[in-house]
C-alpha positions as CSV (number, residue, x, y, z in Angstrom):
1,X,-10.9,61.7,-66.1
2,X,-12.2,62.6,-69.5
3,X,-12.6,58.9,-70.3
4,X,-14.6,58.4,-67.1
5,X,-16.8,61.4,-68.0
6,X,-17.4,60.0,-71.5
7,X,-18.3,56.5,-70.0
8,X,-20.7,58.1,-67.6
9,X,-22.4,60.1,-70.3
10,X,-23.0,57.0,-72.4
11,X,-24.3,55.0,-69.4
12,X,-26.7,57.9,-68.5
13,X,-27.8,58.2,-72.2
14,X,-28.4,54.5,-72.7
15,X,-29.9,53.9,-69.2
16,X,-32.0,57.0,-69.4
17,X,-33.5,56.0,-72.7
18,X,-34.0,52.4,-71.5
19,X,-35.8,53.6,-68.4
20,X,-38.1,55.8,-70.4
21,X,-38.9,53.2,-73.0
22,X,-39.2,50.4,-70.4
23,X,-41.7,52.3,-68.4
24,X,-43.7,53.2,-71.5
25,X,-43.7,49.6,-72.9
26,X,-44.7,48.2,-69.5
27,X,-47.5,50.7,-69.2
28,X,-48.8,50.2,-72.7
29,X,-48.6,46.4,-72.3
30,X,-50.6,46.5,-69.1
31,X,-53.2,48.9,-70.6
32,X,-53.7,46.6,-73.7
33,X,-53.9,43.4,-71.6
34,X,-57.4,42.1,-71.9
35,X,-59.4,41.9,-68.6
36,X,-60.2,38.3,-67.6
37,X,-63.3,37.5,-65.5
38,X,-62.9,36.5,-61.8
39,X,-64.1,33.1,-60.6
40,X,-65.0,31.9,-64.1
41,X,-62.3,29.5,-65.5
42,X,-64.3,29.0,-68.7
43,X,-64.6,32.8,-69.2
44,X,-60.8,33.2,-68.6
45,X,-60.0,30.5,-71.2
46,X,-62.4,32.1,-73.7
47,X,-60.9,35.5,-73.3
48,X,-57.4,34.2,-73.8
49,X,-58.3,32.0,-76.8
50,X,-60.2,34.8,-78.5
51,X,-57.5,37.5,-78.0
52,X,-55.6,37.9,-81.3
53,X,-52.8,39.9,-79.7
54,X,-52.5,38.1,-76.4
55,X,-48.9,36.8,-76.9
56,X,-47.7,40.1,-78.6
57,X,-49.0,42.1,-75.6
58,X,-47.0,40.0,-73.2
59,X,-43.9,40.2,-75.3
60,X,-44.2,44.0,-75.1
61,X,-44.3,43.7,-71.3
62,X,-41.2,41.4,-71.4
63,X,-39.3,44.0,-73.4
64,X,-40.5,46.7,-70.9
65,X,-39.3,44.7,-67.9
66,X,-35.8,44.2,-69.5
67,X,-35.5,47.8,-70.3
68,X,-36.6,48.8,-66.8
69,X,-33.8,46.7,-65.4
70,X,-31.3,48.5,-67.7
71,X,-32.6,51.8,-66.4
72,X,-32.1,50.7,-62.8
73,X,-28.6,49.6,-63.5
74,X,-27.8,53.1,-64.9
75,X,-29.4,54.7,-61.8
76,X,-27.2,52.6,-59.6
77,X,-24.2,53.9,-61.6
78,X,-25.2,57.5,-61.0
79,X,-25.3,57.1,-57.2
80,X,-21.9,57.2,-55.6
81,X,-20.3,56.6,-52.2
82,X,-21.5,55.3,-48.9
83,X,-24.9,54.0,-47.9
84,X,-26.8,55.3,-51.0
85,X,-24.4,53.4,-53.3
86,X,-24.7,50.2,-51.2
87,X,-28.5,50.4,-51.2
88,X,-28.5,51.0,-55.0
89,X,-26.2,48.0,-55.5
90,X,-28.4,45.8,-53.5
91,X,-31.3,47.1,-55.5
92,X,-29.8,45.9,-58.7
93,X,-29.2,42.4,-57.3
94,X,-32.8,42.3,-56.1
95,X,-34.1,43.6,-59.4
96,X,-32.2,41.0,-61.3
97,X,-33.9,38.2,-59.3
98,X,-37.3,40.0,-59.7
99,X,-36.9,40.3,-63.5
100,X,-36.1,36.6,-63.7
101,X,-39.3,35.8,-61.8
102,X,-41.2,38.3,-63.9
103,X,-40.1,36.8,-67.2
104,X,-41.2,33.4,-66.2
105,X,-44.5,34.8,-65.0
106,X,-45.2,36.8,-68.2
107,X,-44.2,33.9,-70.5
108,X,-46.4,31.5,-68.6
109,X,-49.3,33.9,-69.0
110,X,-48.5,35.1,-72.5
111,X,-47.3,31.9,-74.3
112,X,-48.3,28.8,-72.2
113,X,-51.8,30.1,-71.3
114,X,-52.5,31.1,-75.0
115,X,-51.5,27.6,-76.2
116,X,-53.5,25.8,-73.5
117,X,-56.6,28.1,-74.1
118,X,-56.3,27.4,-77.9
119,X,-56.3,23.7,-77.2
120,X,-59.3,24.0,-75.0
121,X,-61.2,26.0,-77.7
122,X,-60.5,23.2,-80.3
123,X,-61.0,20.2,-78.0
124,X,-64.0,17.9,-78.3
125,X,-66.7,18.3,-75.8
126,X,-65.6,15.2,-74.0
127,X,-62.1,16.5,-73.7
128,X,-62.9,20.1,-72.7
129,X,-63.1,19.6,-68.9
130,X,-59.5,18.2,-68.9
131,X,-58.3,21.0,-71.2
132,X,-60.0,23.6,-69.0
133,X,-58.4,22.1,-65.9
134,X,-55.0,22.6,-67.6
135,X,-55.8,26.2,-68.3
136,X,-56.9,26.7,-64.7
137,X,-53.8,25.0,-63.3
138,X,-51.5,27.3,-65.4
139,X,-53.5,30.3,-64.1
140,X,-53.0,29.2,-60.5
141,X,-49.3,28.9,-61.0
142,X,-49.2,32.2,-62.8
143,X,-51.1,33.9,-60.0
144,X,-48.7,32.5,-57.4
145,X,-45.7,33.7,-59.4
146,X,-47.3,37.1,-59.9
147,X,-47.4,37.6,-56.1
148,X,-43.7,36.8,-55.9
149,X,-43.1,39.1,-58.9
150,X,-44.8,42.0,-57.1
151,X,-42.5,41.5,-54.1
152,X,-39.2,40.7,-55.9
153,X,-39.4,43.3,-58.6
154,X,-42.0,46.0,-58.0
155,X,-41.4,45.8,-54.2
156,X,-38.0,45.2,-52.7
157,X,-35.8,46.7,-55.5
158,X,-37.8,50.0,-55.5
159,X,-37.7,50.3,-51.8
160,X,-33.9,49.9,-51.9
161,X,-33.5,52.3,-54.9
162,X,-36.0,54.7,-53.2
163,X,-33.9,54.8,-50.0
164,X,-30.7,55.2,-52.1
165,X,-32.1,58.2,-53.9
166,X,-33.6,59.7,-50.7
167,X,-30.3,59.5,-48.8
168,X,-28.1,60.8,-51.7
169,X,-27.8,64.1,-53.4
170,X,-28.0,62.8,-56.9
171,X,-31.7,63.4,-57.3
172,X,-34.6,65.1,-55.6
173,X,-35.2,63.3,-52.3
174,X,-39.0,63.2,-52.7
175,X,-38.5,60.9,-55.7
176,X,-36.8,58.5,-53.4
177,X,-39.5,58.4,-50.8
178,X,-42.1,58.1,-53.6
179,X,-40.4,55.0,-54.9
180,X,-40.0,53.5,-51.5
181,X,-43.7,54.0,-50.7
182,X,-44.7,52.4,-54.1
183,X,-42.4,49.5,-53.4
184,X,-44.0,49.0,-50.0
185,X,-47.4,48.9,-51.6
186,X,-46.3,46.3,-54.1
187,X,-45.0,44.1,-51.3
188,X,-48.4,44.4,-49.6
189,X,-50.1,43.3,-52.8
190,X,-47.8,40.3,-53.1
191,X,-48.4,39.3,-49.5
192,X,-52.2,39.5,-49.9
193,X,-52.0,37.3,-53.0
194,X,-49.8,34.8,-51.2
195,X,-52.1,34.6,-48.2
196,X,-55.4,34.5,-50.0
197,X,-54.4,32.5,-53.0
198,X,-56.8,34.4,-55.2
199,X,-57.5,37.9,-56.4
200,X,-59.1,40.3,-53.9
201,X,-60.1,43.9,-54.2
202,X,-57.2,44.9,-52.0
203,X,-54.6,43.1,-54.1
204,X,-56.1,44.4,-57.3
205,X,-56.0,48.0,-56.1
206,X,-52.4,47.7,-54.8
207,X,-51.3,45.9,-58.0
208,X,-52.6,48.8,-60.1
209,X,-51.2,51.6,-57.9
210,X,-47.7,50.2,-57.2
211,X,-46.6,49.3,-60.8
212,X,-48.2,52.6,-62.1
213,X,-46.2,54.7,-59.6
214,X,-42.9,52.9,-60.2
215,X,-43.4,53.2,-64.0
216,X,-44.0,56.9,-63.7
217,X,-41.0,57.1,-61.3
218,X,-38.7,55.3,-63.7
219,X,-39.9,57.6,-66.5
220,X,-39.0,60.7,-64.5
221,X,-35.6,59.2,-63.5
222,X,-34.9,58.4,-67.1
223,X,-35.5,62.0,-68.1
224,X,-33.2,63.2,-65.2
225,X,-30.5,60.8,-66.3
226,X,-30.6,62.2,-69.9
227,X,-30.1,65.6,-68.4
228,X,-27.1,64.3,-66.4
229,X,-25.7,63.0,-69.7
230,X,-25.3,66.6,-70.9
231,X,-23.6,68.0,-67.8
232,X,-20.3,66.1,-68.0
233,X,-19.9,67.2,-71.6
234,X,-20.1,70.9,-70.6
235,X,-17.8,70.3,-67.6
236,X,-15.3,68.5,-69.9
237,X,-15.3,71.4,-72.3
238,X,-14.9,73.9,-69.5
239,X,-12.0,72.1,-67.7
240,X,-9.3,72.7,-70.3
241,X,-10.2,76.4,-70.4
242,X,-9.8,76.7,-66.7
243,X,-6.4,75.0,-66.8
244,X,-5.3,77.2,-69.6
245,X,-6.2,80.3,-67.7
246,X,-4.4,79.2,-64.7
247,X,-1.2,78.4,-66.7
248,X,-1.4,81.9,-68.3
249,X,-1.6,83.6,-64.9
250,X,1.4,81.6,-63.7
251,X,3.4,82.7,-66.7
252,X,2.4,86.4,-66.1
253,X,3.6,86.3,-62.5
């Protein structure tokens, strides 16, 4: 029993820290990400080519996504028994698929786009149209994957985890419904992107709201897991004392 308590403590500590750092890294990366113009392929290529920290910003986002996954795995470990645990397990499987899509998306945007934009900036005037077309093609693929990323990571997993939290007694139920609502908004953003094939005001608003809420949600969940990490320690220390008192009473009688 004590070994299980110790294991739980470490999972909650590592997972809680990962959830907090992951949400912060993802938020900072998104805030630092340069804004690219809409309906202006040359303007997009110029922004990417001139950004000195374009790739670094995307690597921060990659690290944030991986740490967020670690946090979700720890949350799944903290939810036991029945329907809530089943939902949390499915959430981990869905999140693993979503992270895979997300890593491809971010690397295409952070590494491939940077290289293609650099080649466009250095190309001869006669070669610039072809180079710009390659940048635009990469952006089109990236936008399509971003819609899938919204649904497969920011959407389905957080709906599942939200329901798991809402139906369990491990955390405040309102946190579960908040995550489920944010996940539903992210699915909406992904569907809009898939159907329109280009950024719209609706998709932009949903893309901002959904990830922001789930980042804050994961930050709060990380703090709660760190608090959980301290509880088993106190229980483990108290258990021998209780047993010792009971033995003493038996001996007296």
